[in-house]
N, C-alpha and C positions, 0 to 999 in steps of 0.2 A: 495620268496612266489610264488605260481603258478599264482595268478592274484590279481589285486587291483581294486576294484570298482571305478567308477567315483565319484568325489567330496567326497572322503573318505581319512581320515588320521588317524594316530595313533602314539604312541611313543614307543621306544624300549630303555630300560635301560641296559647299558653294564658296568659291574664292572671289573676293571683291577687290578691285583696284581703287585706291584712295585718290581723290583729287589732289594733285601736287600742291594746291594752294591752301589745303587745310592746315590750320595752326595746331600745334601741340596743345592738348587739353580739350579739344573739341569732342563732345559726346557723340557716340554713334549708336543709333537705335535700329534694330533689325527685327522685322516681324515675319513669321512664317505662318501660313494658313493652309489647311486642307479642307476640301468640301466634297460632299456626296449627297445624293438624295435617294431615299430618306436616310436620316441619321438619328439614331436613338438618343444620342447625347452630344449635341453640337457644342456644348460648353467647353469641351477640351480640344477643339479643332484649331486653336490658335496658340502660338507661343511667341513671346517677345524677349529679346535681350537688350537691355539698355545700360549694361555695366561695363561698356567698352569705351575707352577714350583714345584719341590720337596721341601718340607719344613720340619722343625723340627716337632716332635710330638706336636699336638695341640688339646686340649679338650674343647669343648663348647657345652652345651645343651641349647635349647631354647624352649619356649612354648608361644603360642598365643591363646587367647580366645576371642570369640565374641558371640553375641546373635543369636540363631538359630530361635526359634519361641516361642510363649507362649500366655497364657491368663492371664494377669497380674492383677488378682483380688484375694481376699480371697477365698481359695478353688480352685484356678486355678493351672496352670502348667507353668514351664519355662524350656526351653531346650537351652543348650550352645554347641557351636562347639569348640573343642580343637585341636590345631595343634602342635605336638611335633616333634622336629627335632634334629638330630645330625649334628651340624655345624662344628665339628672338622674333623680331618683327621685320627682319631684313633677310633676303635670300643670300646664301653663302655656299661655297664649295666645301664639302666634308670629306674627311678620310677617317677610317677606323683601323687601328692596329691592335691585333690580338697577340699577346705574349704567350707562347706555348710553354706549359710547365715542363721541367726536366723530366725525362722518361716518357714523353708523349711525342706524337708526330701528327701532322695535319692529314686528314682523310678527305673531307668534303665540306661544302657549305651550300646552304639553300636560302633563297629569298622568298618571303611570303608575298604573294600577289593575290589579294582577295582570298578565295577559299583554297587556293592551290599554292604549292611551293615549286620554285624553279631553280635549277642549278645556278650557283652564284660563286664561281671560283675567285679567289683573291687575285689582285693584280700582281702581287709578288708574295712569295712564300719561301721560307727556308726552315732550318731546324729550330729556329728561335722565335719566329714571328710570322704572322700572315697579315697582309695589308690590303685593304679595299679602298679604292677611290670611288666614293659614292656620288660624285658629281655635285651639281647644284641642287640644294634642298630649299624649297620655299618656306616661308614662315608657317609653322604648324605641321610641316611634313614630318613623317616618321618612316622608318624602315625596320622590319623584323627579320633577323637572320638566325639560322640554326648552323652552328659550327661543330663538326664532329672530329674528334681526335682519337687516335689509337694509343692505348697504353702498352708500352713495350713489354714483351715477355720477361725481360731482364729487370724491369722496375721492381724493387723489393716491396714486400708487404710492409705496410706502415709508412710508405712514402707519402708525402704531402703534395697534392696537386693543386697549386695555386695558379689560377688562370685569370689574367687581368686584361680587360679591353679598355682602350683609350681612344677618345674621339678628338679630332682637331679640325679647325676651320681656317679659311684663308683671310681671317680678320681677327683682331684682338677680341678675346672672349671676355665678356663682362662678369662672368660667374664661373670660376674654375673648379668649384667644389663638386660639380657633377660631371666632370670630364673623364673620370675613371671609375670602373666598377669591376670588382673581383669576386671570384667564387673559390672556396677551398673545399677539397674532398680528400679522403684517405683511400689508399689502395689496401684492400683487405684480402684475407685468406679465402681461397675458393670454398664454396659451400653455400648453404642457405643463408640469405641475408635480406631480411625485410626491413625497410625503413618507413617509419610513420611520422607524419608531421601534421600540425594543426594550426589554423588561423581563425580569426573571428572578425565579424563586423557588427556594428549596431544598426538595427533598423528602427530608428526612433529611440525613445527612452525606455521602451517597454519590451523590446525583443532583441535577442541575440541570434545571429546566424553564423554557424560554424562550417568550415571547410576542412575535410580530412583528406590528406594525400597519402597513398600507400604505394611504395615502390619496391620492386624486386631488383636489387642491384647485385645479387649473387649469381651463382652458376647453377642453381637447382630450381626446377619447377616446383612451385608451391601449390598445394591442393587443399581445398576446403578450409581456407584461412578464415579466422574469425577475429574481428576487432571490436572491442567493447568500449563504450563511452559512458563514463560516470558523469551524470549531469550536475551542474552547480546547485547548491542549496537555493531555495526560493525561486526555482524555475520549473517549468512544465513543458514537456515536448508537445507541440501543437499538431503533430501528424504530418507536417510538410518535410519531405526529404526527396532528393533526386541524385542520380549518379550519371557518369559519362564513360562507363567501361564497356568494351565490346562483349565482355562475358557477363553472365547474370550476376547480380548482387542482390541479396535478399535480406530484408530486416527479419532476423530470426528470433529476436528477443526484445521485449518491451515491458518495462516496469516503471514505477514512479520515479526511480532514480537512475536507471540504466537503459541503454540501448545497445544492441549487438547486431552486426551485419556479417554475412558470410559470402565470400566469393568462391566460385567453383575452382578456378585454376588461374595461375599467374606465372607465365614463362619468364625466364631471365630477361631483364631489360624492360619488362612491361610495368605499367603503373595504372592506377585508377584513382579516382577522386569522387567524393560525394559531399553534398551540403545538406544540413538540416537546421531547423529552427526551434528555439525554445522561447516561451513567453515568460516574462518576469511576473511573479505573483503580485497581486494588486497592492499589497502593502509596501513594496519596494520599487515598483515601476516609477521611473522618473526621479527617484531619490539620488542625490549626489553623494559621493564619498564612499561608495560601497565597492566590494570586490566579489567577483564570481569566478571561482576556480573550477576548471574542467580538465579531466584527464582521459586520454584514450590509450588503450593497450592492445597490442597484437602479438602475443607470444608465439614463437615458432621454435619447435624442437630442433636443437642443434644449431641454432642461429650463431654465426661466427661473431656477430656484434650485437648481443642481446640488449645492450644499453639503449639502442635507438628503436626498440620495439615499443617504447612508451613516450608519450609527449603530453606535457601539461601547459595550458595557457591560463592566464588570469585576465579577465576583462574588468575594467574599472568604470564606474559611472562617475560623471563629473569631469572637469578638465584635468589634465595631467601636465601642469607647467613644469618645464625643465630648463636647465642651463648647463652648458659645458664651457670649459675655458682652458686655453693652452698658451704657453709662451711661444710666439711665432716669429719673433725678430728682435734684433738688438743684442749687444754684448753687455752682460751684467757687471759693469765696472763702475767705480765711483764717478758720478756725474753723467753716466751713460743713459741713453734713451732705450726703453724696452717696449715692445709691442706684444699685447695679448689679444688673441682672436677669441671672441665670445660668440657662442651659438645659444639661442634661446627660442622658446616656442611652446606650443601645446601639442604634446605627443599623442593625445587621445583622438579617436575618430568619432564618427557618428554625430549626434546632436550636441556634443559636449563642448561647445564654445563657452568662453567666460561670459558671465552676465554683466560684469563691470569692467572698467579699465584695469590696467596693470602698471606696475612700477618695477624698475630695476635699480638696485642699490649696490654700488661697489665701495667696499671698505678697504682703504689703503693703509699699510702699516707705517709707523714712524720711519722716516728715511726714504719715503717714496712720495712723489708729488704728481698729481694729475696734470696732463698736458692737453690732450684732445681725444675725441672719439670720432671715428670716420667709417665710411663704407670700406670693407676690406679691399685692399689694393688700390684705393682711390682716395688719397688724402685731401683732394679738392672738394669732397662731399662730407662735411662735418655733421655729426649728430650732437647738437648742443644739449647739455644736461639742463634739467629744470633748476637744480640747486647744486652748489658745491659748498659744503659746510665742513671745513677742516679736511679731514681725511675721508669724509663720506660724500660720494658723488651719486646723484639721483637723476634718473631719466624717467619720464612718463611715456607710457605706451597705451594705445587704445585696447579694445577688447581683442582677445586672441581666439581666432577661429580654430576649429578642429583640424588636426594634421597640418599645422603650419609651423614654419621655422624661419628665423632671421639671423643675420650675423652682423657683428661690428668689430672694428679694431679699437682697442683701448691702448693709448700711448701714455706712458708715465716716465718720469725721470728719477733716477736714483740720486740720493743726496751726495754731493761731492765729498762730504766728510765721512761717508760710509767706508768701512774697512773690509779687507778681504776676509771672507768667511762669514760675514753677516748673513743671516737667513731672513728673507723678506717674503711674506705671504700676503697676497691680495685675494679677497673673497667677494664674489658677486652673487646676489640673491634676487630672485624674481618672485612676485606674488600678486594676487588679485587685490584690488582696492576694496572688495567686499568678500573677505574670506569665508564668512558664514554662508553666503549665497553660493559661492564657488568652492564648496568643500571638495578637497581632494583626498583620495585614499592614501596616497604615498607622497609625502613631502620631502623625502630624502634626496630627491633630484632637483629640488628648488634652489640649491646652493652649490656653487662650485668654487674651488680654490686653486690657485696656481702659486708655486713657490720657486723662488730663484735664490741662488747663493752668490753673493758678491765675489767677484774674482779680482785678483790683483791686475792693475792696468798693465798693458803691454809696454815694455821699455825697449827702445832700439838703441843699441850700442854701436857707435861708429868707430872705425879703426883710427888710431892716431898715426899720422904720417910724420916722419922726421926727414928733414932735408938738410943737407950740408951745402953751404954756399962758400 
């Protein structure tokens, strides 16, 4: 480039074609470098990625949906954001289907192209669904859509608007868990209706960054609104905050334990957001197993849904190992084979990976026998346990990075001697190999159980035929 302005940055996407002769498992190293003269700090002018390997063909489509904006009353409007992505390593043709909630109708759709949005009408639409043929998406490609629906004037207050988007591709999808995404909203009484929400992220082990979203989903313009944030104990506001509202937002109060901002006005359908940072006090920075609870409040006189004027989040330091389990297949009859699908991982973000490896232990009840564990939907890929000791089955797992999850199918057999009405509960537990180093604040989600009740086997009765000869 001929020149780069100060305090400016951008992204460049480079797509490379692999040599057809490369074998799976081949490591790929890519280096990018920028140079200029003079440069005050040339030490950060190069970046390298060497954590990519050639793999076998893999197909995976995903979709994610969230609320964009809306006026959630009879006769109002609601708009959703859809993010569609090819997570595989092979190009494929994609379609997206959006199931319209009862009491709504399609209005318009837009496709994000760089900094602008362009009209993107569906290929087919009726009162129940809208369908887009997205064409061929290359590996890593994504599309962002905005879909706007009208809420019918006859839709009653209290109606639940559940909107689900589903993505499909012209090949078998290796991972079906991310093929559908839904959002649920309620139709409310006309009047003032402010909604406030809050999320957080860790910036290393000593700083929390919060994002506050404020939305006017009612029918009344809001003026001089104030939202007050009560900081967690053992934290200090470091002065960094910023917002992205077209109207002024002012920090009008600051004390050791509270911050308050004021917005001038917010018309129906408008929203704003801001971020701010707090530093953990020296004695707790980096310490695992702690909780930092934070509440933001934005009371509005006459709000038709005052319950959503307050939002509380709790940030945990250290990993947050979790496990979930559900009966996903098989008839619970004597001698029958049952499949449980197990999800496990580390739900915490930031730097909070485990320091040690982890293990999963499944405890089967009397009357149930372990058969196998496999990749969900693919019995040809087994996950062999480290040990099977009676009714205890143990698998070893490495360290768990932050915000990671995995799945497996657990197949068991019910004892042929079981009787109808027997209650069988299987329990799975996950934990670090060094619980002192990987202290967690909340251990309640480290164990999951699934229960089945044995049913009487099906019996088929054939008619008796009599013949006279």
